[in-house]
PyMOL Python script that loads the backbone (N, CA, C, O; Angstrom):
from pymol import cmd

cmd.read_pdbstr("""\
ATOM      1  N   MET A   1      86.108 205.065  31.269  1.00  0.00           N
ATOM      2  CA  MET A   1      87.030 203.995  31.782  1.00  0.00           C
ATOM      3  C   MET A   1      88.267 203.626  30.894  1.00  0.00           C
ATOM      4  O   MET A   1      88.107 203.389  29.696  1.00  0.00           O
ATOM      5  N   THR A   2      89.430 203.581  31.452  1.00  0.00           N
ATOM      6  CA  THR A   2      90.679 203.580  30.473  1.00  0.00           C
ATOM      7  C   THR A   2      90.982 201.937  30.355  1.00  0.00           C
ATOM      8  O   THR A   2      90.523 201.109  31.142  1.00  0.00           O
ATOM      9  N   ARG A   3      91.653 201.699  29.471  1.00  0.00           N
ATOM     10  CA  ARG A   3      91.924 200.366  29.298  1.00  0.00           C
ATOM     11  C   ARG A   3      93.749 200.291  29.281  1.00  0.00           C
ATOM     12  O   ARG A   3      94.441 201.290  29.084  1.00  0.00           O
ATOM     13  N   GLY A   4      94.243 199.060  29.500  1.00  0.00           N
ATOM     14  CA  GLY A   4      95.406 198.930  29.570  1.00  0.00           C
ATOM     15  C   GLY A   4      96.119 199.021  31.139  1.00  0.00           C
ATOM     16  O   GLY A   4      95.528 199.613  32.042  1.00  0.00           O
ATOM     17  N   ALA A   5      97.176 198.503  31.310  1.00  0.00           N
ATOM     18  CA  ALA A   5      97.773 198.600  32.527  1.00  0.00           C
ATOM     19  C   ALA A   5      98.557 200.048  32.836  1.00  0.00           C
ATOM     20  O   ALA A   5      98.960 200.733  31.895  1.00  0.00           O
ATOM     21  N   LYS A   6      98.711 200.388  33.991  1.00  0.00           N
ATOM     22  CA  LYS A   6      99.120 201.817  34.479  1.00  0.00           C
ATOM     23  C   LYS A   6     100.418 201.344  34.493  1.00  0.00           C
ATOM     24  O   LYS A   6     100.621 200.131  34.550  1.00  0.00           O
ATOM     25  N   PRO A   7     101.691 202.470  34.428  1.00  0.00           N
ATOM     26  CA  PRO A   7     102.978 202.226  34.585  1.00  0.00           C
ATOM     27  C   PRO A   7     103.393 201.442  35.850  1.00  0.00           C
ATOM     28  O   PRO A   7     103.048 201.698  37.004  1.00  0.00           O
ATOM     29  N   GLY A   8     104.172 200.470  35.438  1.00  0.00           N
ATOM     30  CA  GLY A   8     104.483 199.442  36.516  1.00  0.00           C
ATOM     31  C   GLY A   8     103.646 198.596  37.324  1.00  0.00           C
ATOM     32  O   GLY A   8     103.957 198.084  38.399  1.00  0.00           O
ATOM     33  N   GLU A   9     102.540 198.498  36.698  1.00  0.00           N
ATOM     34  CA  GLU A   9     101.461 197.533  36.870  1.00  0.00           C
ATOM     35  C   GLU A   9     101.539 196.160  36.135  1.00  0.00           C
ATOM     36  O   GLU A   9     101.677 196.259  34.916  1.00  0.00           O
ATOM     37  N   ARG A  10     101.480 194.973  36.615  1.00  0.00           N
ATOM     38  CA  ARG A  10     101.474 193.957  35.780  1.00  0.00           C
ATOM     39  C   ARG A  10     100.061 193.252  35.831  1.00  0.00           C
ATOM     40  O   ARG A  10      99.388 193.205  36.861  1.00  0.00           O
ATOM     41  N   ARG A  11      99.674 192.705  34.615  1.00  0.00           N
ATOM     42  CA  ARG A  11      98.527 191.844  34.544  1.00  0.00           C
ATOM     43  C   ARG A  11      98.826 190.632  33.867  1.00  0.00           C
ATOM     44  O   ARG A  11      99.150 190.654  32.679  1.00  0.00           O
ATOM     45  N   GLY A  12      98.737 189.443  34.597  1.00  0.00           N
ATOM     46  CA  GLY A  12      98.889 188.408  34.226  1.00  0.00           C
ATOM     47  C   GLY A  12     100.249 187.876  33.365  1.00  0.00           C
ATOM     48  O   GLY A  12     101.312 188.480  33.502  1.00  0.00           O
ATOM     49  N   GLY A  13     100.172 187.049  32.733  1.00  0.00           N
ATOM     50  CA  GLY A  13     101.484 186.301  32.111  1.00  0.00           C
ATOM     51  C   GLY A  13     102.508 186.000  33.406  1.00  0.00           C
ATOM     52  O   GLY A  13     102.278 186.284  34.581  1.00  0.00           O
ATOM     53  N   ARG A  14     103.589 185.408  32.912  1.00  0.00           N
ATOM     54  CA  ARG A  14     104.774 184.772  33.627  1.00  0.00           C
ATOM     55  C   ARG A  14     104.895 185.524  34.913  1.00  0.00           C
ATOM     56  O   ARG A  14     104.560 186.708  34.914  1.00  0.00           O
ATOM     57  N   GLU A  15     105.418 184.863  36.210  1.00  0.00           N
ATOM     58  CA  GLU A  15     105.908 185.745  37.113  1.00  0.00           C
ATOM     59  C   GLU A  15     107.376 186.233  36.751  1.00  0.00           C
ATOM     60  O   GLU A  15     108.054 185.596  35.945  1.00  0.00           O
ATOM     61  N   LYS A  16     107.769 187.194  37.270  1.00  0.00           N
ATOM     62  CA  LYS A  16     108.971 187.885  36.652  1.00  0.00           C
ATOM     63  C   LYS A  16     110.094 186.968  37.201  1.00  0.00           C
ATOM     64  O   LYS A  16     110.060 186.468  38.326  1.00  0.00           O
ATOM     65  N   GLY A  17     111.144 186.786  36.256  1.00  0.00           N
ATOM     66  CA  GLY A  17     112.242 185.777  36.460  1.00  0.00           C
ATOM     67  C   GLY A  17     112.069 184.436  36.059  1.00  0.00           C
ATOM     68  O   GLY A  17     112.968 183.595  36.073  1.00  0.00           O
ATOM     69  N   THR A  18     110.639 184.198  35.619  1.00  0.00           N
ATOM     70  CA  THR A  18     110.454 182.701  34.983  1.00  0.00           C
ATOM     71  C   THR A  18     110.868 182.526  33.560  1.00  0.00           C
ATOM     72  O   THR A  18     110.466 183.395  32.787  1.00  0.00           O
ATOM     73  N   PRO A  19     111.627 181.522  33.052  1.00  0.00           N
ATOM     74  CA  PRO A  19     111.756 181.567  32.008  1.00  0.00           C
ATOM     75  C   PRO A  19     110.747 180.778  31.113  1.00  0.00           C
ATOM     76  O   PRO A  19     110.129 179.780  31.483  1.00  0.00           O
ATOM     77  N   ASN A  20     110.670 181.362  29.893  1.00  0.00           N
ATOM     78  CA  ASN A  20     109.213 180.857  29.105  1.00  0.00           C
ATOM     79  C   ASN A  20     109.578 179.189  28.793  1.00  0.00           C
ATOM     80  O   ASN A  20     110.634 178.676  29.161  1.00  0.00           O
ATOM     81  N   LEU A  21     108.558 178.496  28.087  1.00  0.00           N
ATOM     82  CA  LEU A  21     108.719 176.947  27.976  1.00  0.00           C
ATOM     83  C   LEU A  21     109.830 176.924  27.041  1.00  0.00           C
ATOM     84  O   LEU A  21     110.676 176.138  27.468  1.00  0.00           O
ATOM     85  N   VAL A  22     110.158 177.421  26.016  1.00  0.00           N
ATOM     86  CA  VAL A  22     110.845 177.018  25.048  1.00  0.00           C
ATOM     87  C   VAL A  22     112.492 177.185  25.600  1.00  0.00           C
ATOM     88  O   VAL A  22     113.445 176.458  25.321  1.00  0.00           O
ATOM     89  N   THR A  23     112.461 178.300  26.405  1.00  0.00           N
ATOM     90  CA  THR A  23     113.779 178.497  26.801  1.00  0.00           C
ATOM     91  C   THR A  23     114.202 177.288  28.188  1.00  0.00           C
ATOM     92  O   THR A  23     115.357 176.930  28.420  1.00  0.00           O
ATOM     93  N   ARG A  24     113.272 176.930  28.782  1.00  0.00           N
ATOM     94  CA  ARG A  24     113.277 175.868  29.834  1.00  0.00           C
ATOM     95  C   ARG A  24     113.808 174.662  28.848  1.00  0.00           C
ATOM     96  O   ARG A  24     114.966 174.250  28.916  1.00  0.00           O
ATOM     97  N   ASP A  25     113.038 174.248  28.116  1.00  0.00           N
ATOM     98  CA  ASP A  25     113.057 173.075  27.227  1.00  0.00           C
ATOM     99  C   ASP A  25     114.518 172.957  26.642  1.00  0.00           C
ATOM    100  O   ASP A  25     115.212 171.943  26.712  1.00  0.00           O
ATOM    101  N   PHE A  26     114.881 174.170  26.047  1.00  0.00           N
ATOM    102  CA  PHE A  26     116.442 174.188  25.701  1.00  0.00           C
ATOM    103  C   PHE A  26     117.298 173.935  26.383  1.00  0.00           C
ATOM    104  O   PHE A  26     118.238 173.206  26.069  1.00  0.00           O
ATOM    105  N   ARG A  27     117.109 174.621  27.717  1.00  0.00           N
ATOM    106  CA  ARG A  27     118.231 174.124  28.881  1.00  0.00           C
ATOM    107  C   ARG A  27     118.306 172.885  29.308  1.00  0.00           C
ATOM    108  O   ARG A  27     119.384 172.378  29.617  1.00  0.00           O
ATOM    109  N   VAL A  28     117.056 172.196  29.382  1.00  0.00           N
ATOM    110  CA  VAL A  28     117.026 170.719  29.856  1.00  0.00           C
ATOM    111  C   VAL A  28     117.755 170.175  28.631  1.00  0.00           C
ATOM    112  O   VAL A  28     118.877 169.696  28.799  1.00  0.00           O
ATOM    113  N   THR A  29     117.238 170.206  27.464  1.00  0.00           N
ATOM    114  CA  THR A  29     117.976 169.606  26.545  1.00  0.00           C
ATOM    115  C   THR A  29     119.567 169.583  26.259  1.00  0.00           C
ATOM    116  O   THR A  29     120.156 168.560  25.910  1.00  0.00           O
ATOM    117  N   VAL A  30     120.163 170.780  26.443  1.00  0.00           N
ATOM    118  CA  VAL A  30     121.528 171.164  26.652  1.00  0.00           C
ATOM    119  C   VAL A  30     122.199 170.430  27.619  1.00  0.00           C
ATOM    120  O   VAL A  30     123.283 169.887  27.408  1.00  0.00           O
ATOM    121  N   SER A  31     121.456 170.383  28.923  1.00  0.00           N
ATOM    122  CA  SER A  31     121.987 169.834  29.994  1.00  0.00           C
ATOM    123  C   SER A  31     122.028 168.271  29.917  1.00  0.00           C
ATOM    124  O   SER A  31     122.928 167.568  30.376  1.00  0.00           O
ATOM    125  N   LYS A  32     120.924 167.849  29.273  1.00  0.00           N
ATOM    126  CA  LYS A  32     120.925 166.253  28.946  1.00  0.00           C
ATOM    127  C   LYS A  32     122.138 165.815  27.830  1.00  0.00           C
ATOM    128  O   LYS A  32     122.973 164.933  28.027  1.00  0.00           O
ATOM    129  N   LEU A  33     122.025 166.619  26.661  1.00  0.00           N
ATOM    130  CA  LEU A  33     123.190 166.341  25.902  1.00  0.00           C
ATOM    131  C   LEU A  33     124.704 166.534  26.448  1.00  0.00           C
ATOM    132  O   LEU A  33     125.652 165.927  25.949  1.00  0.00           O
ATOM    133  N   LEU A  34     124.816 167.354  27.421  1.00  0.00           N
ATOM    134  CA  LEU A  34     126.240 167.387  28.109  1.00  0.00           C
ATOM    135  C   LEU A  34     126.220 166.275  29.090  1.00  0.00           C
ATOM    136  O   LEU A  34     127.324 165.802  29.359  1.00  0.00           O
ATOM    137  N   GLU A  35     125.217 165.781  29.660  1.00  0.00           N
ATOM    138  CA  GLU A  35     125.500 164.720  30.687  1.00  0.00           C
ATOM    139  C   GLU A  35     125.912 163.374  30.011  1.00  0.00           C
ATOM    140  O   GLU A  35     126.862 162.669  30.351  1.00  0.00           O
ATOM    141  N   LYS A  36     124.887 163.104  28.829  1.00  0.00           N
ATOM    142  CA  LYS A  36     125.383 162.019  28.028  1.00  0.00           C
ATOM    143  C   LYS A  36     126.765 162.058  27.461  1.00  0.00           C
ATOM    144  O   LYS A  36     127.328 160.971  27.336  1.00  0.00           O
ATOM    145  N   ASN A  37     127.366 163.085  27.118  1.00  0.00           N
ATOM    146  CA  ASN A  37     128.666 163.316  26.659  1.00  0.00           C
ATOM    147  C   ASN A  37     129.712 163.776  27.457  1.00  0.00           C
ATOM    148  O   ASN A  37     130.735 164.161  26.890  1.00  0.00           O
ATOM    149  N   SER A  38     129.640 163.803  28.660  1.00  0.00           N
ATOM    150  CA  SER A  38     130.424 164.123  29.748  1.00  0.00           C
ATOM    151  C   SER A  38     131.697 163.776  29.537  1.00  0.00           C
ATOM    152  O   SER A  38     132.645 164.558  29.626  1.00  0.00           O
ATOM    153  N   ASP A  39     131.792 162.247  29.166  1.00  0.00           N
ATOM    154  CA  ASP A  39     133.411 161.604  29.039  1.00  0.00           C
ATOM    155  C   ASP A  39     133.834 162.370  27.651  1.00  0.00           C
ATOM    156  O   ASP A  39     134.939 162.914  27.633  1.00  0.00           O
ATOM    157  N   ASN A  40     133.123 162.424  26.661  1.00  0.00           N
ATOM    158  CA  ASN A  40     133.631 162.841  25.295  1.00  0.00           C
ATOM    159  C   ASN A  40     134.035 164.500  25.510  1.00  0.00           C
ATOM    160  O   ASN A  40     134.959 164.991  24.860  1.00  0.00           O
ATOM    161  N   VAL A  41     133.374 165.167  26.327  1.00  0.00           N
ATOM    162  CA  VAL A  41     133.673 166.511  26.270  1.00  0.00           C
ATOM    163  C   VAL A  41     135.305 166.969  26.760  1.00  0.00           C
ATOM    164  O   VAL A  41     135.982 167.932  26.399  1.00  0.00           O
ATOM    165  N   GLY A  42     135.524 166.181  27.446  1.00  0.00           N
ATOM    166  CA  GLY A  42     136.825 166.290  28.110  1.00  0.00           C
ATOM    167  C   GLY A  42     137.982 165.873  27.310  1.00  0.00           C
ATOM    168  O   GLY A  42     139.111 166.351  27.427  1.00  0.00           O
ATOM    169  N   LEU A  43     137.562 164.767  26.323  1.00  0.00           N
ATOM    170  CA  LEU A  43     138.462 164.212  25.323  1.00  0.00           C
ATOM    171  C   LEU A  43     138.405 165.354  24.075  1.00  0.00           C
ATOM    172  O   LEU A  43     139.381 165.636  23.380  1.00  0.00           O
ATOM    173  N   TRP A  44     137.142 165.916  23.944  1.00  0.00           N
ATOM    174  CA  TRP A  44     137.075 166.911  22.576  1.00  0.00           C
ATOM    175  C   TRP A  44     137.902 168.074  22.934  1.00  0.00           C
ATOM    176  O   TRP A  44     138.629 168.639  22.117  1.00  0.00           O
ATOM    177  N   LEU A  45     137.769 168.466  24.317  1.00  0.00           N
ATOM    178  CA  LEU A  45     138.400 169.664  24.563  1.00  0.00           C
ATOM    179  C   LEU A  45     139.961 169.441  24.529  1.00  0.00           C
ATOM    180  O   LEU A  45     140.705 170.179  23.884  1.00  0.00           O
ATOM    181  N   ASP A  46     140.375 168.429  25.230  1.00  0.00           N
ATOM    182  CA  ASP A  46     142.024 167.810  24.968  1.00  0.00           C
ATOM    183  C   ASP A  46     142.367 167.908  23.374  1.00  0.00           C
ATOM    184  O   ASP A  46     143.328 168.604  23.048  1.00  0.00           O
ATOM    185  N   GLN A  47     141.710 167.321  22.506  1.00  0.00           N
ATOM    186  CA  GLN A  47     141.950 167.544  21.001  1.00  0.00           C
ATOM    187  C   GLN A  47     141.981 168.918  20.527  1.00  0.00           C
ATOM    188  O   GLN A  47     142.799 169.270  19.676  1.00  0.00           O
ATOM    189  N   VAL A  48     141.154 169.687  21.021  1.00  0.00           N
ATOM    190  CA  VAL A  48     141.165 171.067  20.259  1.00  0.00           C
ATOM    191  C   VAL A  48     142.299 171.860  21.102  1.00  0.00           C
ATOM    192  O   VAL A  48     142.810 172.815  20.517  1.00  0.00           O
ATOM    193  N   ALA A  49     142.755 171.563  22.435  1.00  0.00           N
ATOM    194  CA  ALA A  49     143.797 172.223  23.269  1.00  0.00           C
ATOM    195  C   ALA A  49     145.018 171.832  22.332  1.00  0.00           C
ATOM    196  O   ALA A  49     145.863 172.703  22.125  1.00  0.00           O
ATOM    197  N   ILE A  50     145.134 170.854  21.879  1.00  0.00           N
ATOM    198  CA  ILE A  50     146.429 170.633  21.267  1.00  0.00           C
ATOM    199  C   ILE A  50     146.764 171.459  20.061  1.00  0.00           C
ATOM    200  O   ILE A  50     147.840 172.021  19.858  1.00  0.00           O
ATOM    201  N   ILE A  51     145.712 171.460  19.290  1.00  0.00           N
ATOM    202  CA  ILE A  51     145.840 172.713  18.249  1.00  0.00           C
ATOM    203  C   ILE A  51     145.560 174.059  18.518  1.00  0.00           C
ATOM    204  O   ILE A  51     146.213 174.891  17.888  1.00  0.00           O
ATOM    205  N   ASP A  52     144.670 174.466  19.374  1.00  0.00           N
ATOM    206  CA  ASP A  52     144.747 175.989  19.732  1.00  0.00           C
ATOM    207  C   ASP A  52     144.084 175.738  21.224  1.00  0.00           C
ATOM    208  O   ASP A  52     142.932 175.337  21.391  1.00  0.00           O
ATOM    209  N   PRO A  53     145.084 176.069  22.348  1.00  0.00           N
ATOM    210  CA  PRO A  53     144.658 176.008  23.563  1.00  0.00           C
ATOM    211  C   PRO A  53     143.831 177.293  23.965  1.00  0.00           C
ATOM    212  O   PRO A  53     143.020 177.209  24.887  1.00  0.00           O
ATOM    213  N   ALA A  54     143.998 178.330  23.373  1.00  0.00           N
ATOM    214  CA  ALA A  54     142.954 179.417  23.641  1.00  0.00           C
ATOM    215  C   ALA A  54     141.652 179.214  23.355  1.00  0.00           C
ATOM    216  O   ALA A  54     140.791 179.655  24.116  1.00  0.00           O
ATOM    217  N   LYS A  55     141.257 178.375  21.986  1.00  0.00           N
ATOM    218  CA  LYS A  55     139.895 178.150  21.549  1.00  0.00           C
ATOM    219  C   LYS A  55     139.229 177.135  22.684  1.00  0.00           C
ATOM    220  O   LYS A  55     138.102 177.334  23.136  1.00  0.00           O
ATOM    221  N   ALA A  56     139.982 176.138  23.045  1.00  0.00           N
ATOM    222  CA  ALA A  56     139.749 174.985  24.091  1.00  0.00           C
ATOM    223  C   ALA A  56     139.473 175.624  25.220  1.00  0.00           C
ATOM    224  O   ALA A  56     138.599 175.013  25.834  1.00  0.00           O
ATOM    225  N   LEU A  57     139.937 176.876  25.935  1.00  0.00           N
ATOM    226  CA  LEU A  57     139.786 177.551  26.707  1.00  0.00           C
ATOM    227  C   LEU A  57     138.118 178.291  26.789  1.00  0.00           C
ATOM    228  O   LEU A  57     137.197 178.267  27.605  1.00  0.00           O
ATOM    229  N   ASP A  58     138.375 178.947  25.407  1.00  0.00           N
ATOM    230  CA  ASP A  58     137.032 179.613  25.082  1.00  0.00           C
ATOM    231  C   ASP A  58     135.741 178.699  25.125  1.00  0.00           C
ATOM    232  O   ASP A  58     134.674 179.061  25.622  1.00  0.00           O
ATOM    233  N   LEU A  59     135.964 177.521  24.566  1.00  0.00           N
ATOM    234  CA  LEU A  59     134.957 176.703  24.684  1.00  0.00           C
ATOM    235  C   LEU A  59     134.402 176.033  26.107  1.00  0.00           C
ATOM    236  O   LEU A  59     133.250 175.662  26.335  1.00  0.00           O
ATOM    237  N   LEU A  60     135.635 175.981  27.058  1.00  0.00           N
ATOM    238  CA  LEU A  60     135.185 175.374  28.208  1.00  0.00           C
ATOM    239  C   LEU A  60     134.480 176.531  29.025  1.00  0.00           C
ATOM    240  O   LEU A  60     133.691 176.230  29.921  1.00  0.00           O
ATOM    241  N   SER A  61     134.747 177.800  28.735  1.00  0.00           N
ATOM    242  CA  SER A  61     134.237 179.001  29.433  1.00  0.00           C
ATOM    243  C   SER A  61     132.674 179.134  29.142  1.00  0.00           C
ATOM    244  O   SER A  61     131.869 179.549  29.976  1.00  0.00           O
ATOM    245  N   LYS A  62     132.320 178.685  27.714  1.00  0.00           N
ATOM    246  CA  LYS A  62     131.139 178.742  27.172  1.00  0.00           C
ATOM    247  C   LYS A  62     130.414 177.488  27.872  1.00  0.00           C
ATOM    248  O   LYS A  62     129.307 177.727  28.355  1.00  0.00           O
ATOM    249  N   LEU A  63     130.871 176.285  27.972  1.00  0.00           N
ATOM    250  CA  LEU A  63     130.199 175.285  28.568  1.00  0.00           C
ATOM    251  C   LEU A  63     130.066 175.407  29.970  1.00  0.00           C
ATOM    252  O   LEU A  63     129.237 174.709  30.553  1.00  0.00           O
ATOM    253  N   ALA A  64     130.865 176.304  30.657  1.00  0.00           N
ATOM    254  CA  ALA A  64     130.791 176.594  32.129  1.00  0.00           C
ATOM    255  C   ALA A  64     129.669 177.375  32.561  1.00  0.00           C
ATOM    256  O   ALA A  64     129.229 177.347  33.711  1.00  0.00           O
ATOM    257  N   GLU A  65     129.170 178.133  31.541  1.00  0.00           N
ATOM    258  CA  GLU A  65     127.877 178.900  31.795  1.00  0.00           C
ATOM    259  C   GLU A  65     126.603 178.294  31.796  1.00  0.00           C
ATOM    260  O   GLU A  65     125.640 178.994  32.106  1.00  0.00           O
ATOM    261  N   PHE A  66     126.424 176.995  31.471  1.00  0.00           N
ATOM    262  CA  PHE A  66     125.367 176.070  31.835  1.00  0.00           C
ATOM    263  C   PHE A  66     125.390 175.653  32.960  1.00  0.00           C
ATOM    264  O   PHE A  66     124.285 175.364  33.420  1.00  0.00           O
ATOM    265  N   ALA A  67     126.500 175.464  33.784  1.00  0.00           N
ATOM    266  CA  ALA A  67     126.815 174.751  34.978  1.00  0.00           C
ATOM    267  C   ALA A  67     126.602 175.903  36.328  1.00  0.00           C
ATOM    268  O   ALA A  67     126.078 175.599  37.400  1.00  0.00           O
ATOM    269  N   ALA A  68     127.088 177.129  36.010  1.00  0.00           N
ATOM    270  CA  ALA A  68     126.823 178.185  36.617  1.00  0.00           C
ATOM    271  C   ALA A  68     126.738 179.688  35.950  1.00  0.00           C
ATOM    272  O   ALA A  68     127.728 180.414  35.857  1.00  0.00           O
ATOM    273  N   PRO A  69     125.686 179.982  35.590  1.00  0.00           N
ATOM    274  CA  PRO A  69     125.434 181.092  34.910  1.00  0.00           C
ATOM    275  C   PRO A  69     125.979 182.441  35.405  1.00  0.00           C
ATOM    276  O   PRO A  69     126.080 182.775  36.586  1.00  0.00           O
ATOM    277  N   LYS A  70     126.275 183.079  34.454  1.00  0.00           N
ATOM    278  CA  LYS A  70     126.652 184.513  34.822  1.00  0.00           C
ATOM    279  C   LYS A  70     125.931 185.295  35.810  1.00  0.00           C
ATOM    280  O   LYS A  70     124.700 185.303  35.797  1.00  0.00           O
ATOM    281  N   LEU A  71     126.618 185.971  36.690  1.00  0.00           N
ATOM    282  CA  LEU A  71     125.826 186.635  37.526  1.00  0.00           C
ATOM    283  C   LEU A  71     125.393 188.116  37.072  1.00  0.00           C
ATOM    284  O   LEU A  71     126.239 188.524  36.277  1.00  0.00           O
ATOM    285  N   SER A  72     124.632 188.832  37.234  1.00  0.00           N
ATOM    286  CA  SER A  72     124.232 190.034  36.743  1.00  0.00           C
ATOM    287  C   SER A  72     125.006 191.051  37.625  1.00  0.00           C
ATOM    288  O   SER A  72     125.128 190.854  38.835  1.00  0.00           O
ATOM    289  N   ARG A  73     125.527 192.138  37.008  1.00  0.00           N
ATOM    290  CA  ARG A  73     126.181 193.217  37.715  1.00  0.00           C
ATOM    291  C   ARG A  73     125.172 194.065  38.541  1.00  0.00           C
ATOM    292  O   ARG A  73     124.053 194.170  38.038  1.00  0.00           O
ATOM    293  N   SER A  74     125.362 194.599  39.564  1.00  0.00           N
ATOM    294  CA  SER A  74     124.112 195.204  40.146  1.00  0.00           C
ATOM    295  C   SER A  74     125.325 196.576  41.022  1.00  0.00           C
ATOM    296  O   SER A  74     126.434 196.392  41.524  1.00  0.00           O
ATOM    297  N   GLU A  75     124.676 197.606  40.920  1.00  0.00           N
ATOM    298  CA  GLU A  75     125.309 198.447  42.001  1.00  0.00           C
ATOM    299  C   GLU A  75     124.323 198.750  43.043  1.00  0.00           C
ATOM    300  O   GLU A  75     123.118 198.943  42.879  1.00  0.00           O
ATOM    301  N   HIS A  76     124.989 198.766  44.131  1.00  0.00           N
ATOM    302  CA  HIS A  76     124.493 198.783  45.575  1.00  0.00           C
ATOM    303  C   HIS A  76     124.487 200.401  45.822  1.00  0.00           C
ATOM    304  O   HIS A  76     125.238 201.145  45.191  1.00  0.00           O
ATOM    305  N   THR A  77     123.695 200.799  46.662  1.00  0.00           N
ATOM    306  CA  THR A  77     123.461 202.119  47.358  1.00  0.00           C
ATOM    307  C   THR A  77     122.983 202.138  48.614  1.00  0.00           C
ATOM    308  O   THR A  77     122.198 201.216  48.838  1.00  0.00           O
ATOM    309  N   GLY A  78     123.205 202.945  49.603  1.00  0.00           N
ATOM    310  CA  GLY A  78     122.630 202.891  50.696  1.00  0.00           C
ATOM    311  C   GLY A  78     121.381 203.501  50.835  1.00  0.00           C
ATOM    312  O   GLY A  78     120.714 203.652  49.812  1.00  0.00           O
ATOM    313  N   GLY A  79     120.936 203.884  51.921  1.00  0.00           N
ATOM    314  CA  GLY A  79     119.529 204.689  52.181  1.00  0.00           C
ATOM    315  C   GLY A  79     119.419 205.763  51.354  1.00  0.00           C
ATOM    316  O   GLY A  79     120.367 206.534  51.206  1.00  0.00           O
ATOM    317  N   ASP A  80     118.335 205.915  50.775  1.00  0.00           N
ATOM    318  CA  ASP A  80     118.030 207.011  49.813  1.00  0.00           C
ATOM    319  C   ASP A  80     118.892 207.326  48.694  1.00  0.00           C
ATOM    320  O   ASP A  80     118.950 208.416  48.124  1.00  0.00           O
ATOM    321  N   GLY A  81     119.600 206.217  48.408  1.00  0.00           N
ATOM    322  CA  GLY A  81     120.534 206.392  47.055  1.00  0.00           C
ATOM    323  C   GLY A  81     121.716 206.823  47.659  1.00  0.00           C
ATOM    324  O   GLY A  81     122.534 207.114  46.786  1.00  0.00           O
ATOM    325  N   GLY A  82     122.141 206.982  48.770  1.00  0.00           N
ATOM    326  CA  GLY A  82     123.554 207.758  49.232  1.00  0.00           C
ATOM    327  C   GLY A  82     124.478 206.479  49.296  1.00  0.00           C
ATOM    328  O   GLY A  82     124.220 205.327  48.948  1.00  0.00           O
ATOM    329  N   PRO A  83     125.465 206.936  49.762  1.00  0.00           N
ATOM    330  CA  PRO A  83     126.703 205.802  49.857  1.00  0.00           C
ATOM    331  C   PRO A  83     126.310 204.775  50.858  1.00  0.00           C
ATOM    332  O   PRO A  83     125.564 204.968  51.818  1.00  0.00           O
ATOM    333  N   MET A  84     126.907 203.638  50.521  1.00  0.00           N
ATOM    334  CA  MET A  84     126.663 202.201  51.464  1.00  0.00           C
ATOM    335  C   MET A  84     127.488 202.735  52.822  1.00  0.00           C
ATOM    336  O   MET A  84     128.583 203.285  52.704  1.00  0.00           O
ATOM    337  N   GLN A  85     126.947 202.549  53.928  1.00  0.00           N
ATOM    338  CA  GLN A  85     127.468 202.324  55.250  1.00  0.00           C
ATOM    339  C   GLN A  85     127.988 201.064  55.494  1.00  0.00           C
ATOM    340  O   GLN A  85     127.202 200.119  55.430  1.00  0.00           O
ATOM    341  N   VAL A  86     129.414 200.808  55.820  1.00  0.00           N
ATOM    342  CA  VAL A  86     129.865 199.605  56.054  1.00  0.00           C
ATOM    343  C   VAL A  86     130.591 199.753  57.555  1.00  0.00           C
ATOM    344  O   VAL A  86     131.136 200.724  58.082  1.00  0.00           O
ATOM    345  N   SER A  87     130.389 198.488  57.987  1.00  0.00           N
ATOM    346  CA  SER A  87     130.957 198.550  59.571  1.00  0.00           C
ATOM    347  C   SER A  87     131.791 197.073  59.476  1.00  0.00           C
ATOM    348  O   SER A  87     131.432 196.064  58.869  1.00  0.00           O
ATOM    349  N   VAL A  88     132.790 197.241  60.124  1.00  0.00           N
ATOM    350  CA  VAL A  88     133.729 196.230  60.464  1.00  0.00           C
ATOM    351  C   VAL A  88     133.732 195.770  61.712  1.00  0.00           C
ATOM    352  O   VAL A  88     133.826 196.575  62.639  1.00  0.00           O
ATOM    353  N   VAL A  89     133.646 194.609  61.916  1.00  0.00           N
ATOM    354  CA  VAL A  89     133.597 194.295  63.531  1.00  0.00           C
ATOM    355  C   VAL A  89     134.678 193.439  63.709  1.00  0.00           C
ATOM    356  O   VAL A  89     134.720 192.606  62.803  1.00  0.00           O
ATOM    357  N   ARG A  90     135.543 193.325  64.503  1.00  0.00           N
ATOM    358  CA  ARG A  90     136.781 192.351  64.623  1.00  0.00           C
ATOM    359  C   ARG A  90     136.513 191.573  65.956  1.00  0.00           C
ATOM    360  O   ARG A  90     136.243 192.187  66.988  1.00  0.00           O
ATOM    361  N   PHE A  91     136.595 190.172  65.912  1.00  0.00           N
ATOM    362  CA  PHE A  91     136.635 189.481  67.147  1.00  0.00           C
ATOM    363  C   PHE A  91     137.678 188.840  67.385  1.00  0.00           C
ATOM    364  O   PHE A  91     138.147 188.249  66.412  1.00  0.00           O
ATOM    365  N   SER A  92     138.353 188.720  68.590  1.00  0.00           N
ATOM    366  CA  SER A  92     139.698 188.255  69.100  1.00  0.00           C
ATOM    367  C   SER A  92     139.401 187.112  69.478  1.00  0.00           C
ATOM    368  O   SER A  92     138.201 187.043  69.740  1.00  0.00           O
ATOM    369  N   ALA A  93     140.072 185.955  69.666  1.00  0.00           N
ATOM    370  CA  ALA A  93     140.103 184.743  70.381  1.00  0.00           C
ATOM    371  C   ALA A  93     140.702 185.001  71.630  1.00  0.00           C
ATOM    372  O   ALA A  93     140.407 184.212  72.527  1.00  0.00           O
ATOM    373  N   ASP A  94     141.609 186.084  71.944  1.00  0.00           N
ATOM    374  CA  ASP A  94     141.770 186.361  73.338  1.00  0.00           C
ATOM    375  C   ASP A  94     140.727 187.090  74.259  1.00  0.00           C
ATOM    376  O   ASP A  94     139.892 187.925  73.913  1.00  0.00           O
ATOM    377  N   PRO A  95     140.950 186.619  75.423  1.00  0.00           N
ATOM    378  CA  PRO A  95     139.745 186.865  76.494  1.00  0.00           C
ATOM    379  C   PRO A  95     140.142 188.408  76.853  1.00  0.00           C
ATOM    380  O   PRO A  95     139.473 189.044  77.667  1.00  0.00           O
TER     381      PRO A  95
END
""", "prot")
cmd.dss("prot")
cmd.show_as("cartoon", "prot")
cmd.util.cbc("prot")
cmd.orient("prot")
């Protein structure tokens, strides 16, 4: 009798894509902090922009990740790993 999981086999644990409790709690805490200080965030960004506009833009882009996380890049392929087949269909309003 062999022990352990076979390659690709999952046994227990979180479901794939489910964040652990610490990550979830951290995200909730940051979201609450941002909501509580939403009026101040704009003011703080304006103050930073006066001194260093590039830094203000950098801070804004970092905050934006909490509202809309970065999408992962993925490479798409067609059937059997070959090139994708794309069909373009044009509809005309004229009869």
